[in-house]
N, C-alpha and C positions, 0 to 999 in steps of 0.2 A: 504546451504549457509545462513548466518545470514542476517536478515532483514536489518541491518545497514551497511553491506558491499556491497550492490548492490544499483544501482540507478534504480528507477522505474519511468515510464512516465505515467501520467494520462491524456489521450487524451481529456476527457471532460472538464478538467480544464486548459488544455494546460500548465501543470506544472510538475515538477519532485519532487521525494521524495528520500531522502537519505542525507548522510553527505555532507554539503556544497551546498545543492540544494534549490529549492524554499520552500520546507517543509522538516524539519529534520526527522519527524516521521509521521506515518499514523494517530496517535492521533491528531497531529496538522492539518492534512487534515480534519478530522471529525469536529474539532473545527471550522475551517475556513468555512466549508459548512454551519454550523449552525449559524455562525456570519454573513455570507454574504446573507443569505436567511431567510425568515420568517420560523418559526418552521415547519409548515405544508409542505411547499415546500421542506425544507431540508429532512424531512422524506420521501417525494415522491422521491427525488433524490436517496436516499438509498433504496427505495422500502420497506419501513417500515411503520407500521400503528400507532405505538405509542412509547413512551419513553421506555417501557419495552422491545419492540422488539430491540431497539437500544442497551439497556443494555445487552441483550442476545447476540446480534451480535458481541459485542466487548469485551466479557469476556470469560475466560476459564471455565472449568468444576468446578473450586473451587470458581467462582464468582469474580475473580480478573481480572483487565484489562489485555488484551492480545494484544500486538502489532501485533502478527501473525494473530489474528482474525480481527483486524482493517485493516490490510494489505489485507486480503482476501476480506473483505467488500468493500474496496476502489477499489481494482483491478477489482472486479466483476461489481460494480455499476458505476464506473467512467472510464470505458474502459481503464484499466491500463495494463501495461506489463513491464517486466524487459528490460531495454535498451540493455543489452548484447545480448538479443535475436535478436536485430536489427543489431548488429555489428559483422560481420564475423571475424574481427581482434581480438576482445575481446574473441570470442569463440575459436579462434586458440590459443590465449595466455593461456586460461584456459586449453586447451588440452595439451599444452606444459608443463604447470605447473604440471598437473596430471601425465604426463609421467615421468617428473623429480622426482616426489614424489613416483613413482612406482605404481601408481594406474592403 
């Protein structure tokens, strides 16, 4: 499932990430954490020691920004999860879609 087609809840921020949510992308979450906190505290929130750790945490193997890597960082460090995991009706709908698609 694409990062942009799901809604994720970040319990530590009491916010959601996804289209039409509190934050549209995980990069915007990372930006917010650094804007709302001093640099040292923001690094602590993400359990990083310096800016090179941050760069490494949100880039892919080619050195380009990766929304999937930022998603993993945010979900791990900000107590996040996919909202569909909390919603049995959404899971049932996904199951019906998969059945109709022959999966």
